N, C-alpha and C positions, 0 to 999 in steps of 0.2 A: 449325435446331432452333430454336420462336419463343424468343424469352430469357424469360420467362415459364413456358412448358409444359418448359425446361428448369429453372427453379428449382423447378417442382411436382414433377417426377419425380429430384431431389434426394436425396442422401443423408440430408443435415440435415434437410430435409422428414420425407421416412420413419419418421427415427428419433425425431423430436419426435414426430409423429402416432401413434409404435407406444406411446414412454412415458406418453401421455397415456389413451391408450384401456387402459392399464394400468393407469390410478395413481396410476405412480410417477416421475411428470414434475415432476421437483424447482426449476428457474426460474424464476421470473417470479413466485414467490407471493408473493398480495401480505400484509399482516400491517396487523389490524384495529387495531391500537392498539399503540404498544414506549413503552417508561420506561428504554429500555436494556438494563437487565441483564435484565430478561423482555418479551415480545412475545407478543400476542395473535395466534393463527395457527388458524382456520377453528373460534373461536369458544370455543379451548384454552390456557390458560397458559403457555406454555416459559420456559427459563431460557434465555435467547439467547448462545452460545456463536461466533457467525457473526460480529462486528460488528467492526469498525475504530475502535468510539469507544474506544478505549485509555484513556483518563482518563475518560470518561464524562463529560464535559463537557457535551453535548450539550444537559441537561435540569437545567445550573448554574445558580444564581438569577439571576447576577452574566451568563451568557453571556445565560441569557433576556431582562433586561431591557435590555442593552444595543443587542440587537437592537430592539426593541420601541422602545425610543428612538430611533431608526435611520428606524425606519416615519417612528415622529411628524413629527421635524424634516424631513429628507430624501424620504418617500416610497418607493414599493417597487421602482427604478429608475430608472440613471441612464442606458436609453434613447440613447447612446452610445457609442463605444470610446472609450479614454483617448489617444488621440490628438488627441480635437476637445472634444467638449463632455461625454465620460460619467468624466471627471478631479474626483475630490473631495479633501474636503484627506483625506477616511479615508489613500484612496490614497497617496496620497504620504507620511504619518507613519508606513503600516505598512509599506511599504519602508524606511524610517528604521528602526525595530522590527526589523523580522524581518532586514535586515545586521547591527543588531549583534545579534540576538541566536543568531544562528550564526558573528558572530567577522570577517564582508566589509565592503570599500570600502561596497557595494552591493548591492541587490536590485530583483527589477520585479515585481508581482506580475498573474498572471495570472487573466484567468476561471476554469479549471478547471486540474487539475493535468493532463492528458490533451496539452491548449492548451502547457500552459508547456514537456513535453516536445517536439512536435512542432516547435514554434517555435523552442526556443532551436534543436536538433540541426538543423535546415533552413537555420537563419539562419545559423549556424557552417561549416557541411561544404558549402562549391563544387566546382566540378569540379575536378579532378584529386589532392583531398582524400580520406582513410578518417577513417570512423567502425568504431570494434572496440566491440563488446559483448558480456558475456556473455550463453551461449547461456539463460539463466536468467531477462533479461532481462523486466522489463514492456512490453507490447504498444506502448505508447505510445511505448517507449524503439525498437521496431524501427518504428516510422508512421512518425520522423520522422528514420530513417536511409532508408528508401523514400522519400519528400518531397523530400530535400536532392537535390544535387547530386553528391554525392560518391557513394566504392563504400564499400560497409558488408563488413567481416568480421569471423568470429564466434569467441569459442574456447569451451574449455569450460569448466562451471558451477566458476570457485573456479579455476582449474588455470592456476598461475602461471607456469609452465613451455611449456603452450599457448599462453599471450598472448605470451611468449619469443616462440615461434619462427613468429608469425601477426604480430607487429612487425617482427621483423628479414627477413620476407618484403618487408615492404613498400618503395618509394625514400626514401633518406634523407632527401632534400629534400621528402616530401612532408607536406602537414600533417596532423596524428594529433589524431583526436580519442575517447582510450577512452570508454566508462560504463557505470556497474557498476550496480547498487541494491546500498543501503548494508543494508539491511534486505529480504531474499528472503522478498516477499510470499505464495509457496507455504508456503517448506523454514521459515523462519524463522531461517536462519542469517544468520550476519555477513560480509559480503565482505572479505576479509582485506588492506585499507587500506595498512599498508608496506610487501606483496611487492608489490602492485601498485604502488604512487610507485615504487615501485623501480625496477621491468621502466620501465616509463613513460619516467620520467629517464634511466633506458639510451637509450630509441629516441628521445629530443625529442617524447614523444606529449604534450596534456594531458590530466589527467584530470578526470572529471565524475561526480558521487554523487548519482544517486534519495535522499534521507532522504524518499521516500514512508510506508515504516512506522517511522523510525528516531528524525526528530520526536515530539517528545513521551517517546521511548522511552526510547534511547541518553541518555548523558550529561546527567542531570540535564537532559532532554530537548533537548538542543540536539545529537542526530545523532551518526552514526557517525565524521565527521572528528575529533568535540572526545573519543568515545569511545576514540580512539587518541592523542590527543593531537597531531593533524598538523592542523586549520584553518587554518595559512597553503601548507600542502603543497598541499590539495587545491584546484584550479583553479576548481570549479565546484560548488557546494549546489543541489541541488535540494528544493522541500519541497510537499505539499500540506494542504491545509485539512482534506480531507475524512477524516480519519482523528483527531488528538487533538487537532486547534482549532476540532472541535465545527461546521464551516462548510462550506462550497465552494470552490474556487478553489485557485492554485497561486504558487510562485513560483522565482526564478532568484537567486542568488548568487553574487557574486565581486566578483574587477576592476572597477572604476568605469567605463572604458570599452571594459570589453568588454559589458558591463551595458546600457551605452548605447549598442552598436553593435543589439547585440541588442534594444534598445526601438526600437529606429529601421528594423530591417529584418524581424521576426519578423512574418508573415503571421498566424498564428491569433493574437498580441495586437491588432498595427493592425485586425484588419478583424474583431472582435469587439465586444459590447456588453461594459462593464466589470463588472468586483464588483460585488454590488448594496447599498446601503449598510448591512441587516440584514445581510450577509455577512462585512462589511468588519466592520460594528462587535463582532461577535461571536467572528473574529478575533483583533483586540484584546484585548477581554476575558478572549480563552482563554489569550491570548498575557500576560497580564495574573497571572493564576490558575496559569501555569506559573511564572513566575519569583517569586512571592511565596510561593508554598503547594507545597515538594517534596515533600509530604508523596500527594501524590496520584501520582508517578513509585514513591515508595517503596511506597506501597500495593499500585500494580501489579504490579510485581517480588514482591511477597510472591504475590499472590493468582498469579504466572507458576510460578514456584516449588511453591507446593502442589501445582497441574492436572501441575505435568512427575512429579510425585510420585508420585500416585497414577498416571496414566497406567503409567508404570513399573511399580508394581506388578502393574496387571493386567496389563502384557506386551505393551500396543502398542507399535507400530512407530512409534516419532514422529522416526524422521531424525536431523537433524542440527538441529534446533532449537536455540535460543540466545536466545530471545526470547520474549515472553508471544503469539508465535507458532507454537500445536501441531499439525502435524500429525498423522493418525492415516491412518496409509497402509494401503491394503487392498492396492491392483495388479491391482483385477479393478470392472471396469467396472458389473458388473452388484450384484455386491456391495456394492457400495460405495452406489449408488442403493438398497439395500435398508437397509441401513444409516443413511442420515439418512431413507428413510421410518419406519424403526422404534422410534429417536430420535427421532422428532416422537409416535409413541404413548406413549412412556416421559416428553413432555414439556421435550426439550432439541431444541435447532436449534442446527444444523452448515449447512456448505457443502460441499454435493459437487462432488469436482471430477475432471473427467472431458477425454476427448480431448473440442478440441486444449488447454485450458487446461493438461493435460499429459499426458507421452507417456502408451499406451495402458495402459505396465504397471507404471506409476507413480501410479492412479489413487486420489486421499486424501480425505477428510476435515480441510477445513480450520477446525480450530478454534480461535479468540484471546477475548482474555480481557479484564479492563476492571478499574478500578482500583475502581470503584463494588461490584464482586459479595463481595457478603457470605457467611460461610464457607458458610450453608446451601443458595445459591445454587451454589456449587461440589461440596459435597455432594451435592447432587439429580443434577446431572450429572457425575459420578463411577458414581451407583447404574445411573444409567441406561447410561452407556457399562457396566458391569460385566453388567449384564441382556442385551445387548445382543447383548455380547460374546461371551457364552458362546450364546448362543439363534443366534447366527449363524456360530459356530465361529474367529471372530475372534481368541480371546483362548484359553491354556488352558481348559481346564475349570476348573483346580487355581487356577489363576488369582483372589483375591477381596483385596478391600480390605482387609481388618483393622481395626486401629484406624487410622483416620484421622489423620494429625501436626494441629497448631495452624496454621489460616490465620494 
């Protein structure tokens, strides 16, 4: 079959066309305006509870001004990789600041978080080595494993005994890298680092933690290792800028010799143009705010607890969430998309997650919260979730919000 004909006849193409024809296609939806906590969608203002802008810093005056000043001084792009002409003082300063922030000897800034994982894993894991990942790890981790010359193994989500079994089946003298998310982007649960480290040390395996959704959220923003007091024990800490740091990019932090090796061998780093001046400046400004104004992280957690309490009162299944990422688990693809559409009508924007993002029987609405959400935003979201939950029989008909707690 011709390559394009095969694509045209694929299930993916057919499902997308069907959803579009029904007016229920939930992806690539254009927002005409967004100030963070609210957005304009199809001419209607909606409360945004689907963003990773955890601290709400994308609209912070200091972050905006830093980006503007960087453009005025450096222009819009470096037009080259950091290896050659694209390495600015901004990048060097950011490397140092991020290493200090997460408590490691060195850090290296990549153009995106995806490239950070792909480049780091494929650089470190060579022929004869093994990379062992949690089954719920982010796609960028999976792709990094597939691009490496080593062998990938997977263990059941947050299952310490299964990790012990997998590691125990590998050759004693092989190199081993275990990679986990610090906070899982769909479930909102936290990796059990103390137990993971114990098993890794038992089998002489190194541990890398993807803190994309932990930086700016856990331990005054310093991430999962700091949350457990295990910064020195975790070998590599990865983070992104597209969440709490209000920009785009990523970084890896760890031992200075290991980071130097990655710097000279990671193909996604060496062969990509560097982070743009306004993006780097925005991260530095966001880092200043996180370090000097802890009230942003505190407010984020106040809002998360308020929403979790409201969703509990309504009877929604929110799984094992422990963070400002709170899934609403529906377990049916059609009803998940219907709920997304109905919530839009009620002025609430969520993210529908269906297969292959999650298994078919675990489809969900991904909701996440910001430090800048006000009580009226959260109450509006809860009221919409109450109405839609009753209309689609997602929650008990007797479930009500009652008198909400104070945010």
